[in-house]
ROSE-4610 file (N, C-alpha, C; in Angstrom, 1 decimal, always signed):
// ROSE-4610
residu = [X/X/X/X/X/X/X/X/X/X/X/X/X/X/X/X/X/X/X/X/X/X/X/X/X/X/X/X/X/X/X/X/X/X/X/X/X/X/X/X/X/X/X/X/X/X/X/X/X/X/X/X/X/X/X/X/X/X/X/X/X/X/X/X/X/X/X/X/X/X/X/X/X/X/X/X/X/X/X/X/X/X/X/X/X/X/X/X/X/X/X/X/X/X/X/X/X/X/X/X/X/X/X/X/X/X/X/X/X/X/X/X/X/X/X/X/X/X/X/X/X/X/X/X/X/X/X/X/X/X/X/X/X/X/X/X/X/X/X/X/X/X/X/X/X/X/X/X/X/X/X/X/X/X/X/X/X/X/X/X/X/X/X/X/X/X/X/X/X/X/X/X/X/X/X/X/X/X/X/X/X/X/X/X/X/X/X/X/X/X/X/X/X/X/X/X/X/X/X/X/X/X/X/X/X/X/X/X/X/X/X/X/X/X/X/X/X/X/X/X/X/X/X/X/X/X/X/X/X/X/X/X/X/X/X/X/X/X/X/X/X/X/X/X/X/X/X/X/X/X/X/X/X/X/X/X/X/X/X/X/X/X/X/X/X/X/X/X/X/X/X/X/X/X/X/X/X/X/X/X/X/X/X/X/X/X/X/X/X/X/X/X/X/X/X/X/X/X/X/X/X/X/X/X/X/X/X/X/X/X/X/X/X/X/X/X/X/X/X/X/X/X/X/X/X/X/X/X/X/X/X/X/X/X/X/X/X/X/X/X/X/X/X/X/X/X/X/X/X/X/X/X/X/X/X/X/X/X/X/X/X/X/X/X/X/X/X/X/X/X/X/X/X/X/X/X/X/X/X/X/X/X/X/X]
num = [1/1/1/2/2/2/3/3/3/4/4/4/5/5/5/6/6/6/7/7/7/8/8/8/9/9/9/10/10/10/11/11/11/12/12/12/13/13/13/14/14/14/15/15/15/16/16/16/17/17/17/18/18/18/19/19/19/20/20/20/21/21/21/22/22/22/23/23/23/24/24/24/25/25/25/26/26/26/27/27/27/28/28/28/29/29/29/30/30/30/31/31/31/32/32/32/33/33/33/34/34/34/35/35/35/36/36/36/37/37/37/38/38/38/39/39/39/40/40/40/41/41/41/42/42/42/43/43/43/44/44/44/45/45/45/46/46/46/47/47/47/48/48/48/49/49/49/50/50/50/51/51/51/52/52/52/53/53/53/54/54/54/55/55/55/56/56/56/57/57/57/58/58/58/59/59/59/60/60/60/61/61/61/62/62/62/63/63/63/64/64/64/65/65/65/66/66/66/67/67/67/68/68/68/69/69/69/70/70/70/71/71/71/72/72/72/73/73/73/74/74/74/75/75/75/76/76/76/77/77/77/78/78/78/79/79/79/80/80/80/81/81/81/82/82/82/83/83/83/84/84/84/85/85/85/86/86/86/87/87/87/88/88/88/89/89/89/90/90/90/91/91/91/92/92/92/93/93/93/94/94/94/95/95/95/96/96/96/97/97/97/98/98/98/99/99/99/100/100/100/101/101/101/102/102/102/103/103/103/104/104/104/105/105/105/106/106/106/107/107/107/108/108/108/109/109/109/110/110/110/111/111/111/112/112/112/113/113/113/114/114/114/115/115/115/116/116/116/117/117/117/118/118/118/119/119/119/120/120/120/121/121/121/122/122/122/123/123/123/124/124/124/125/125/125/126/126/126/127/127/127/128/128/128]
x = [+231.7/+232.8/+231.8/+232.7/+232.4/+233.1/+232.4/+232.5/+232.9/+233.9/+234.1/+234.7/+234.2/+235.0/+235.5/+236.7/+237.3/+237.8/+237.4/+237.9/+238.4/+239.6/+240.2/+239.4/+239.2/+238.5/+239.2/+239.0/+239.2/+238.2/+236.9/+235.6/+234.7/+235.4/+235.0/+233.6/+233.5/+232.2/+231.2/+231.5/+230.3/+229.9/+231.1/+230.8/+230.0/+230.2/+229.3/+227.9/+227.6/+226.2/+225.5/+226.4/+225.5/+225.4/+226.2/+225.7/+224.9/+224.9/+224.2/+222.7/+222.7/+221.6/+220.7/+221.3/+220.7/+220.5/+221.4/+221.2/+220.7/+221.0/+220.1/+221.2/+222.2/+223.3/+223.4/+223.8/+224.4/+225.8/+226.1/+227.7/+228.1/+228.8/+228.9/+230.5/+231.4/+232.5/+233.0/+234.3/+235.1/+236.5/+237.4/+238.7/+239.4/+240.3/+241.2/+242.6/+243.2/+244.9/+245.6/+245.0/+245.3/+246.7/+247.8/+249.0/+248.7/+248.1/+248.1/+246.8/+245.8/+244.4/+243.4/+242.2/+240.9/+240.1/+239.0/+238.1/+237.0/+235.5/+234.5/+234.3/+233.2/+232.7/+231.0/+230.7/+229.0/+228.5/+227.1/+226.6/+225.4/+224.9/+223.2/+224.0/+223.6/+224.3/+223.8/+222.3/+221.9/+222.7/+223.8/+224.2/+225.9/+226.4/+227.7/+228.4/+228.4/+229.0/+229.3/+230.1/+230.1/+231.0/+231.0/+231.7/+232.9/+234.1/+234.9/+235.5/+235.4/+236.0/+237.0/+238.3/+239.2/+239.8/+240.8/+241.2/+242.5/+243.4/+244.9/+245.5/+246.8/+247.4/+247.7/+247.7/+247.9/+246.6/+246.7/+245.2/+245.1/+244.0/+243.3/+243.4/+244.2/+244.0/+243.2/+241.8/+240.8/+240.6/+240.3/+239.9/+238.7/+237.7/+236.2/+235.9/+234.9/+234.8/+233.3/+232.2/+230.8/+230.4/+231.2/+230.5/+230.9/+231.7/+232.0/+230.6/+230.0/+228.8/+228.7/+228.2/+227.7/+226.1/+225.7/+224.4/+223.5/+222.2/+221.4/+220.6/+219.9/+218.8/+217.6/+216.6/+215.6/+214.6/+214.3/+213.3/+211.9/+211.5/+210.3/+210.0/+209.1/+208.9/+208.9/+208.1/+207.9/+209.3/+210.3/+211.6/+212.3/+212.3/+212.9/+212.4/+211.4/+210.8/+211.3/+211.5/+212.0/+213.1/+213.9/+215.4/+215.2/+214.8/+214.8/+214.5/+213.4/+212.9/+213.9/+214.8/+215.4/+216.8/+217.1/+217.7/+217.4/+216.2/+215.3/+215.6/+215.4/+215.4/+217.0/+217.7/+219.4/+219.5/+218.7/+219.0/+220.0/+219.9/+221.4/+220.5/+220.9/+219.8/+220.6/+219.6/+219.8/+220.5/+221.6/+222.2/+221.9/+222.1/+221.8/+222.8/+222.7/+223.6/+224.1/+225.2/+226.2/+225.4/+224.9/+224.2/+223.0/+222.1/+220.8/+220.2/+220.4/+219.5/+219.5/+220.4/+220.2/+219.2/+219.1/+218.0/+216.6/+216.7/+215.3/+214.7/+216.0/+215.4/+216.1/+216.6/+217.2/+216.9/+217.7/+218.3/+219.7/+220.6/+221.8/+221.9/+223.2/+223.5/+225.0/+225.8/+227.2/+227.2/+228.2/+228.6/+229.5/+229.9/+230.8/+232.3/+232.8/+233.8/+234.2/+232.2/+232.3/+231.9/+232.2/+231.4/+230.1/+229.7/+228.3/+227.6/+226.6/+225.6/+224.3/+223.7/+222.5/+221.6/+220.2/+219.1/+218.5/+218.3/+217.6/+216.2/+215.7/+214.0/+214.2/+212.9/+212.9/+212.7/+212.0/+211.9/+213.3/+214.3/+215.6/+216.5/+216.2/+216.9/+216.3/+215.0/+213.8/+215.0/+215.6/+216.2/+217.5/+218.1/+219.5/+219.5]
y = [+108.6/+109.5/+109.9/+110.2/+110.9/+112.3/+113.0/+114.4/+114.5/+115.1/+115.4/+117.0/+117.5/+119.1/+118.9/+119.4/+119.3/+121.0/+121.1/+121.8/+122.0/+122.6/+122.8/+123.6/+123.1/+124.2/+124.2/+125.4/+125.1/+125.0/+124.8/+124.7/+123.7/+122.5/+121.1/+120.7/+121.0/+120.7/+121.6/+122.9/+124.0/+123.4/+123.1/+122.8/+121.7/+120.4/+119.7/+119.6/+120.6/+120.7/+121.6/+122.8/+123.2/+122.6/+121.6/+120.8/+119.5/+119.0/+117.7/+118.3/+119.0/+119.6/+120.7/+121.5/+122.4/+121.9/+121.7/+121.4/+119.8/+119.1/+117.7/+116.6/+116.9/+115.9/+114.9/+113.8/+112.7/+112.6/+112.1/+111.7/+110.7/+110.2/+109.4/+108.5/+109.0/+108.9/+109.6/+109.2/+110.0/+109.6/+110.1/+109.9/+110.4/+109.9/+110.7/+110.3/+111.5/+111.3/+110.6/+110.9/+110.3/+111.2/+111.1/+112.0/+113.4/+113.3/+114.7/+115.4/+114.8/+115.2/+114.4/+115.5/+114.5/+115.0/+114.2/+114.8/+113.8/+114.4/+113.9/+114.1/+113.1/+113.2/+113.4/+114.2/+114.8/+114.6/+114.0/+114.1/+113.3/+112.9/+111.6/+110.5/+109.3/+108.1/+108.0/+108.4/+108.1/+108.8/+109.8/+110.5/+110.1/+110.4/+110.4/+111.5/+112.4/+113.2/+113.4/+114.3/+114.3/+115.8/+116.1/+117.3/+116.7/+117.0/+116.3/+117.8/+117.7/+118.9/+118.1/+118.9/+118.5/+119.7/+118.9/+119.9/+119.3/+120.0/+119.7/+121.0/+120.8/+121.7/+123.2/+122.8/+124.0/+124.9/+126.2/+126.9/+127.2/+126.9/+127.3/+128.6/+128.9/+130.0/+130.6/+130.8/+130.9/+132.5/+132.7/+133.7/+133.7/+134.1/+133.8/+134.9/+134.7/+135.6/+135.6/+136.6/+136.5/+136.0/+135.7/+134.9/+133.2/+132.9/+131.6/+131.0/+130.0/+129.4/+127.9/+127.4/+125.8/+126.2/+125.6/+126.0/+124.4/+124.6/+123.4/+123.6/+122.6/+122.9/+122.1/+122.5/+121.8/+121.3/+119.9/+119.2/+119.7/+120.5/+120.7/+122.2/+122.9/+124.2/+123.7/+122.3/+122.3/+121.8/+121.1/+121.0/+122.4/+123.0/+124.4/+125.2/+124.8/+125.7/+125.0/+123.6/+123.1/+123.3/+123.3/+123.6/+125.3/+125.9/+127.4/+127.4/+126.9/+126.8/+126.1/+124.9/+125.0/+125.7/+126.6/+127.8/+128.7/+129.2/+130.1/+129.5/+128.0/+127.4/+127.6/+127.5/+127.6/+129.0/+130.2/+131.2/+131.7/+131.1/+131.7/+132.3/+133.7/+134.7/+134.8/+134.6/+135.1/+136.0/+136.1/+137.5/+137.7/+138.9/+139.4/+138.8/+138.3/+137.7/+138.5/+138.6/+139.9/+139.5/+138.3/+138.4/+138.4/+138.9/+139.6/+138.4/+137.3/+135.9/+135.4/+135.3/+134.4/+135.0/+136.4/+136.7/+136.7/+136.6/+136.0/+134.7/+134.1/+132.5/+131.6/+132.0/+131.3/+132.1/+131.9/+132.2/+131.7/+132.8/+132.8/+132.9/+132.0/+132.1/+131.8/+131.9/+131.8/+130.6/+129.7/+128.3/+128.8/+128.5/+128.7/+129.2/+129.0/+129.4/+130.4/+131.2/+132.6/+132.0/+131.0/+130.4/+130.6/+131.2/+130.9/+130.1/+129.4/+128.5/+129.4/+128.7/+129.1/+128.0/+128.3/+127.1/+127.7/+126.9/+127.3/+126.9/+128.0/+127.5/+126.2/+125.4/+124.3/+124.7/+126.0/+126.0/+126.4/+127.0/+127.5/+126.6/+125.5/+124.4/+123.5/+123.8/+122.9/+123.1/+124.1/+124.3/+123.5/+123.3/+122.7/+121.6]
z = [-135.2/-134.7/-133.2/-132.3/-131.3/-130.9/-129.9/-129.6/-128.4/-127.8/-126.4/-126.4/-125.3/-125.4/-123.6/-123.8/-122.6/-122.1/-120.7/-120.0/-118.8/-118.3/-117.5/-116.3/-114.8/-114.0/-112.7/-111.8/-110.4/-109.8/-110.4/-109.8/-110.3/-109.8/-110.4/-109.8/-108.3/-107.7/-108.2/-108.3/-108.6/-110.1/-110.9/-112.8/-112.5/-111.6/-111.6/-111.1/-110.1/-109.8/-110.8/-111.4/-112.8/-113.6/-114.2/-115.4/-115.0/-113.4/-113.5/-112.9/-111.6/-110.9/-112.0/-112.4/-113.0/-114.7/-115.0/-116.8/-117.2/-115.9/-116.1/-116.8/-116.8/-117.6/-116.5/-117.0/-116.0/-115.9/-115.0/-114.8/-115.4/-116.6/-117.1/-117.0/-116.1/-115.6/-115.0/-114.1/-113.4/-113.1/-113.3/-113.0/-111.6/-110.8/-109.8/-109.9/-109.9/-109.6/-110.9/-112.4/-113.4/-114.2/-113.6/-114.2/-113.5/-112.3/-111.5/-112.2/-112.5/-113.2/-112.4/-112.0/-111.4/-112.3/-113.1/-114.1/-113.9/-114.9/-114.7/-116.1/-116.5/-118.0/-118.0/-118.5/-118.2/-119.4/-119.7/-120.9/-120.6/-121.8/-121.8/-122.6/-122.2/-122.1/-123.6/-124.1/-125.3/-126.4/-126.3/-127.1/-127.5/-128.7/-128.9/-128.3/-127.4/-127.0/-125.3/-125.1/-123.8/-123.4/-122.2/-121.6/-120.9/-120.8/-119.9/-118.9/-117.6/-117.0/-116.1/-115.9/-115.2/-114.3/-113.1/-112.5/-112.0/-111.6/-111.4/-110.5/-110.1/-109.5/-109.9/-111.5/-112.3/-112.4/-112.2/-112.7/-114.1/-114.4/-115.6/-116.1/-117.7/-117.9/-119.0/-118.4/-119.7/-120.0/-121.1/-121.5/-122.5/-121.6/-122.4/-123.3/-124.2/-125.1/-125.4/-125.3/-125.1/-126.3/-127.2/-128.5/-128.4/-127.2/-127.3/-126.5/-127.1/-126.3/-126.8/-125.8/-125.8/-126.1/-126.9/-127.1/-126.9/-126.3/-125.8/-126.5/-127.4/-127.9/-127.3/-127.0/-126.2/-127.0/-126.7/-127.7/-128.1/-126.6/-126.9/-125.9/-126.1/-125.2/-124.0/-123.3/-122.2/-121.4/-122.4/-122.1/-121.9/-122.9/-122.9/-121.1/-121.2/-119.7/-118.7/-118.5/-117.3/-116.8/-118.2/-117.8/-117.1/-117.9/-117.2/-116.0/-115.7/-114.2/-113.2/-113.5/-112.7/-112.7/-113.3/-113.3/-112.3/-112.3/-111.5/-110.0/-110.0/-108.6/-107.9/-108.8/-108.4/-108.3/-108.6/-108.4/-109.0/-110.6/-111.5/-112.5/-112.7/-113.5/-115.1/-115.9/-117.2/-117.5/-118.4/-118.9/-120.3/-121.1/-122.0/-123.0/-124.1/-125.0/-125.8/-126.1/-127.4/-128.3/-129.0/-130.5/-130.4/-130.7/-130.5/-130.7/-131.9/-132.4/-130.8/-130.1/-128.9/-127.9/-127.8/-127.0/-127.8/-128.6/-129.4/-129.4/-129.5/-129.7/-128.6/-127.2/-126.3/-125.2/-124.2/-122.8/-122.5/-122.0/-121.7/-120.6/-120.0/-118.7/-118.8/-117.6/-117.6/-116.3/-116.9/-115.8/-115.0/-114.0/-112.9/-113.2/-114.6/-114.8/-115.7/-115.9/-116.6/-118.0/-118.5/-120.0/-120.2/-121.0/-121.6/-122.0/-122.1/-122.5/-122.8/-124.1/-124.1/-124.2/-123.6/-123.9/-125.0/-126.1/-127.2/-127.2/-127.7/-127.8/-129.1/-129.0/-130.0/-131.5/-131.8/-133.4/-133.9/-133.1/-133.7/-134.5/-134.2/-135.0/-136.1/-136.0/-137.2/-138.7/-138.8/-140.3/-140.6/-139.5/-139.7/-139.9]
């Protein structure tokens, strides 16, 4: 089974910059003018998941919540620090998570659509 998380956006290029340049994801595919939609698939080629972002003439109607998170688990402390350093280099400031667990065990940011992501410290996922 594969997982795809799809989201509509009005900020496709900013989303690409955020998830590719800052997060380090790869462009796995893209499409143009497919029934009025343009889109891109982002992820890591060795994994069975990806993010799809689409854009069209219709504006998205998002309603974000502080507890709606994409959580990214760093494989090592070095990777955790490298990812967070890319956020610093792109002048993206961390925010305080609503759930205090993530303040202790990771760093939270918002993407260009206002959705929150967490870069989790490696030990947080060792038990699941």
